[in-house]
PASEDREN-226935 format. One line per 4 residues: number of its first residue (from 1); their letters; for each residue x, y, z of N, C-alpha, C, O. Coordinates in pm, whole numbers, plus 50000, padded with zeros to 5 digits. Example, Ala and Ser with C-alpha at 12.3 -4.5 7.8 and 13.67 -1.06 7.14 Angstrom:
// PASEDREN-226935
1> AS> 51319:49431:50780:51230:49550:50780:51320:49670:50780:51424:49668:50846  51285:49775:50708:51367:49894:50714:51290:50003:50787:51341:50114:50804
This chain:
// PASEDREN-226935
1> XXXX> 49680:43905:67780:49574:44015:67828:49652:44074:67953:49742:44021:68018  49605:44171:67964:49670:44260:68090:49540:44325:68162:49445:44355:68090  49532:44345:68286:49451:44388:68344:49516:44538:68396:49635:44570:68405  49401:44611:68423:49430:44772:68493:49354:44740:68617:49254:44669:68607
5> XXXX> 49387:44779:68716:49298:44788:68829:49271:44964:68911:49363:45007:68980  49214:45001:68902:49179:45153:68916:49084:45195:69064:49005:45103:69082  49073:45275:69144:49006:45287:69239:48878:45351:69195:48866:45428:69099  48793:45314:69270:48653:45317:69202:48547:45326:69330:48545:45241:69419
9> XXXX> 48458:45445:69326:48383:45438:69415:48248:45486:69375:48253:45589:69306  48121:45437:69400:47984:45451:69362:47927:45557:69496:47928:45526:69615  47894:45645:69457:47835:45767:69590:47656:45806:69546:47620:45853:69438  47601:45786:69617:47451:45835:69599:47466:45999:69631:47506:46040:69741
13> XXXX> 47439:46065:69548:47432:46200:69570:47284:46253:69622:47188:46198:69568  47258:46343:69711:47117:46354:69742:47102:46498:69735:47198:46570:69763  46982:46549:69699:46946:46702:69704:46949:46756:69853:46919:46673:69938  46986:46903:69904:46977:46905:70019:46843:46949:70082:46768:47014:70010
17> XXXX> 46797:46917:70228:46679:46911:70272:46600:47042:70311:46486:47043:70356  46687:47164:70282:46655:47278:70270:46596:47332:70121:46554:47446:70103  46601:47249:70040:46589:47242:69904:46459:47160:69854:46408:47183:69744  46422:47088:69919:46325:46973:69913:46201:47061:69972:46198:47112:70083
21> XXXX> 46101:47068:69876:45950:47115:69916:45897:47025:70014:45916:46904:70011  45841:47078:70089:45765:47003:70209:45690:46869:70170:45624:46867:70066  45694:46810:70214:45593:46624:70153:45680:46575:70077:45655:46454:70080  45784:46593:69999:45834:46552:69883:45974:46448:69954:46017:46470:70067
25> XXXX> 46027:46339:69864:46146:46287:69888:46258:46325:69810:46256:46305:69688  46359:46381:69870:46483:46423:69815:46531:46341:69682:46531:46219:69697  46571:46389:69556:46625:46329:69452:46743:46298:69459:46815:46391:69495  46801:46190:69436:46928:46125:69394:46972:46115:69308:46891:46118:69215
29> XXXX> 47101:46099:69272:47208:46078:69175:47301:46033:69179:47385:46082:69253  47339:45896:69089:47456:45800:69130:47600:45882:69045:47628:45930:68935  47647:45862:69148:47813:45922:69097:47889:45815:69074:47874:45716:69146  47987:45814:68965:48108:45712:68958:48221:45795:68964:48239:45890:68889
33> XXXX> 48302:45757:69058:48426:45847:69100:48545:45781:69079:48536:45685:69156  48678:45771:69009:48779:45674:68985:48922:45741:69024:48939:45861:69003  48984:45692:69060:49130:45736:69042:49141:45823:69207:49102:45785:69317  49205:45943:69167:49204:46060:69282:49066:46130:69331:49055:46215:69420
37> XXXX> 48966:46074:69254:48852:46166:69283:48775:46012:69421:48667:46033:69477  48819:45939:69436:48757:45861:69531:48816:45878:69686:48931:45907:69718  48725:45859:69756:48739:45854:69936:48748:46041:69955:48799:46081:70059  48713:46114:69884:48684:46275:69876:48568:46289:69983:48584:46370:70075
41> XXXX> 48449:46213:69974:48374:46224:70020:48269:46126:70122:48226:46014:70094  48248:46190:70224:48189:46082:70323:48012:46132:70390:47970:46247:70397  47964:46048:70417:47800:46047:70418:47794:46197:70523:47857:46223:70625  47683:46282:70439:47672:46384:70527:47740:46532:70453:47702:46647:70478
45> XXXX> 47853:46490:70352:47903:46608:70331:47821:46697:70234:47743:46648:70153  47842:46834:70247:47788:46895:70119:47901:46933:70048:48000:46983:70101  47881:46902:69876:47963:46942:69786:47923:46959:69669:47823:46904:69622  47998:47036:69609:47946:47057:69472:48058:47001:69359:48177:47033:69346
49> XXXX> 47960:46888:69267:48055:46812:69195:48022:46855:69042:47918:46909:69004  48140:46818:68957:48149:46838:68827:48182:46722:68765:48284:46666:68804  48108:46663:68661:48123:46563:68568:48059:46568:68454:48009:46672:68411  48054:46428:68382:47983:46444:68257:47881:46339:68281:47920:46240:68343
53> XXXX> 47766:46342:68244:47595:46334:68231:47628:46206:68145:47672:46220:68031  47606:46079:68199:47597:45942:68076:47489:45856:68121:47435:45861:68231  47465:45782:68032:47349:45689:68054:47438:45546:68060:47532:45504:67992  47375:45500:68158:47412:45381:68235:47415:45241:68124:47305:45202:68083
57> XXXX> 47523:45177:68084:47519:45086:67970:47432:44957:68037:47476:44907:68140  47325:44911:67984:47248:44776:68014:47350:44649:67974:47398:44647:67861  47372:44578:68038:47437:44422:67983:47339:44313:68004:47246:44328:68083  47358:44190:67928:47301:44083:67934:47150:44116:67906:47123:44192:67813
61> XXXX> 47052:44065:67981:46917:44036:67960:46857:44147:67958:46765:44164:67878  46901:44256:68055:46840:44380:68055:46858:44456:67937:46779:44548:67915  46958:44428:67851:46984:44487:67719:46875:44490:67612:46824:44580:67544  46853:44327:67626:46718:44268:67547:46596:44361:67548:46533:44405:67452
65> XXXX> 46572:44383:67704:46440:44446:67735:46454:44629:67714:46366:44709:67683  46563:44646:67737:46560:44792:67756:46498:44866:67628:46499:44842:67507  46435:44980:67720:46319:45047:67613:46378:45187:67610:46487:45212:67662  46308:45270:67554:46356:45428:67556:46433:45520:67677:46504:45620:67660
69> XXXX> 46400:45464:67785:46455:45553:67936:46571:45436:67931:46585:45334:67864  46659:45511:68050:46786:45448:68098:46812:45534:68202:46793:45654:68217  46866:45436:68278:46939:45510:68398:47053:45564:68404:47145:45494:68362  47080:45674:68445:47163:45783:68436:47283:45797:68553:47254:45764:68668
73> XXXX> 47409:45844:68524:47498:45873:68624:47589:45948:68616:47646:45943:68507  47638:46033:68700:47756:46139:68652:47901:46088:68702:47948:46071:68815  47955:46071:68571:48125:46057:68577:48208:46151:68629:48237:46240:68550  48266:46159:68760:48313:46285:68828:48444:46322:68775:48534:46238:68770
77> XXXX> 48463:46462:68726:48565:46495:68707:48644:46599:68824:48762:46633:68831  48541:46628:68901:48614:46741:68976:48514:46728:69109:48393:46715:69091  48571:46732:69248:48494:46750:69356:48508:46856:69474:48614:46840:69534  48439:46950:69518:48448:47067:69609:48368:47080:69710:48262:47143:69711
81> XXXX> 48440:46993:69835:48363:47030:69935:48340:47134:70014:48439:47187:70064  48210:47189:70046:48165:47298:70131:48144:47279:70235:48186:47378:70296  48095:47198:70315:48093:47114:70451:48191:47115:70543:48250:47007:70550  48227:47192:70611:48313:47091:70711:48339:47009:70800:48279:47022:70907
85> XXXX> 48403:46937:70789:48403:46830:70908:48417:46895:71041:48477:47001:71053  48352:46822:71161:48308:46900:71290:48473:46906:71349:48473:46977:71450  48592:46862:71321:48741:46888:71391:48778:47020:71309:48845:47101:71373  48748:47052:71192:48769:47188:71116:48700:47300:71160:48733:47411:71119
89> XXXX> 48595:47283:71248:48508:47404:71302:48580:47472:71418:48619:47416:71521  48591:47594:71389:48604:47675:71499:48523:47747:71566:48440:47817:71507  48530:47743:71721:48415:47831:71805:48441:47971:71794:48554:48002:71831  48358:48079:71748:48351:48194:71775:48315:48244:71891:48246:48161:71951
93> XXXX> 48333:48357:71960:48273:48433:72112:48121:48421:72077:48041:48355:72144  48094:48484:71977:47970:48445:71959:47885:48288:71999:47800:48276:72088  47916:48218:71941:47886:48089:71951:47897:48041:72076:47811:47965:72122  48007:48081:72146:48031:48032:72301:47916:48111:72412:47849:48077:72509
97> XXXX> 47932:48206:72350:47816:48298:72418:47663:48244:72414:47577:48258:72502  47653:48191:72314:47470:48137:72286:47486:48005:72351:47378:47972:72399  47594:47904:72373:47612:47791:72467:47612:47832:72579:47539:47769:72656  47670:47922:72624:47671:47980:72775:47550:47991:72832:47515:47936:72936
101> XXXX> 47448:48108:72724:47322:48096:72757:47221:47992:72777:47122:48007:72848  47244:47905:72722:47171:47778:72666:47209:47699:72782:47116:47623:72811  47320:47686:72868:47379:47605:72953:47317:47654:73089:47311:47587:73192  47272:47780:73071:47169:47827:73189:47029:47822:73197:46963:47850:73298
105> XXXX> 46978:47782:73072:46861:47786:73047:46760:47645:73119:46771:47542:73052  46703:47638:73194:46628:47528:73263:46549:47451:73173:46525:47333:73198  46512:47502:73081:46410:47433:72971:46477:47370:72832:46418:47319:72736  46631:47392:72855:46722:47351:72724:46701:47211:72696:46747:47171:72589
109> XXXX> 46647:47135:72763:46583:46993:72720:46464:46977:72627:46464:46908:72525  46357:47053:72676:46249:47071:72591:46285:47143:72485:46244:47106:72374  46356:47243:72493:46342:47333:72367:46426:47269:72249:46402:47291:72130  46538:47180:72300:46618:47099:72176:46516:47008:72135:46487:46994:72016
113> XXXX> 46450:46934:72245:46372:46807:72164:46247:46868:72056:46215:46807:71954  46186:46997:72100:46074:47069:72020:46144:47099:71874:46081:47095:71768  46269:47125:71886:46366:47137:71762:46383:47030:71659:46427:47050:71546  46344:46913:71709:46340:46807:71621:46234:46795:71545:46133:46795:71616
117> XXXX> 46205:46782:71410:46092:46768:71335:45975:46862:71360:45858:46823:71353  46009:46979:71389:45893:47110:71434:45761:47131:71347:45656:47191:71372  45804:47056:71230:45675:47071:71182:45534:46925:71208:45430:46919:71142  45564:46854:71288:45525:46741:71346:45477:46817:71499:45561:46860:71578
121> XXXX> 45344:46825:71523:45284:46864:71652:45302:46752:71742:45287:46635:71709  45335:46795:71863:45326:46701:71987:45474:46595:71974:45587:46608:71928  45403:46494:72039:45520:46352:72045:45643:46386:72099:45748:46335:72060  45636:46485:72203:45724:46531:72261:45838:46400:72330:45961:46402:72319
125> XXXX> 45778:46323:72380:45825:46181:72414:45950:46144:72304:46071:46166:72308  45870:46082:72212:45950:46065:72101:46049:46123:72060:46154:46068:72029  46025:46256:72055:46128:46369:72012:46213:46378:72138:46304:46456:72107  46227:46348:72235:46334:46356:72342:46388:46216:72327:46507:46217:72357
129> XXXX> 46355:46119:72300:46416:46002:72277:46499:46010:72144:46616:45972:72139  46442:46054:72054:46530:46091:71941:46653:46197:71982:46769:46171:71949  46624:46303:72046:46745:46356:72072:46860:46296:72167:46979:46323:72150  46810:46210:72273:46933:46147:72329:46998:46064:72244:47121:46053:72244
133> XXXX> 46903:45985:72150:46992:45897:72050:47072:45995:71953:47167:45935:71901  47061:46127:71914:47129:46209:71842:47248:46246:71922:47360:46252:71872  47220:46276:72072:47330:46332:72120:47433:46248:72173:47549:46287:72191  47385:46113:72202:47452:46010:72269:47527:46002:72434:47485:46088:72511
137> XXXX> 47592:45943:72469:47683:45974:72588:47776:45941:72619:47844:45947:72517  47857:45893:72726:47991:45841:72738:48010:45731:72709:47916:45658:72681  48115:45696:72707:48150:45540:72686:48183:45516:72844:48244:45588:72923  48105:45353:72869:48121:45356:72996:48249:45217:72974:48234:45125:72894
141> XXX> 48374:45233:73069:48475:45131:73082:48480:45070:73233:48489:45130:73341  48470:44924:73202:48477:44895:73320:48611:44797:73350:48662:44728:73262  48652:44802:73470:48828:44745:73461:48902:44830:73510:49024:44812:73515
């Protein structure tokens, strides 16, 4: 008997937040990626994925109790990343101008905090804490 080892990755694909109706949970789908398709996606990437939609086989005791419904997955054949990584993004003069305007705005901290979850009214202190957690800070090295 011989064994063949393949690179394998299971990925959860989630619906984009701008396409989810207000108050609903984004839908997800399981992707199975083999070989060269592995490690092409990282969390947060936006991608078009092409593949074969298949039922997930049940084994063991679950196979005996399986009804008419089954879980499904997408056997990935091709991945096209749409969203660029941060190191691939280039600043345009218009972007630099907007950042320069924000730099001189005395209320930039409150403005950025209010932009977090704008559908939730109030809770400005919580939003400011979340903003600071998202932005982070400098690493302190002692020694």
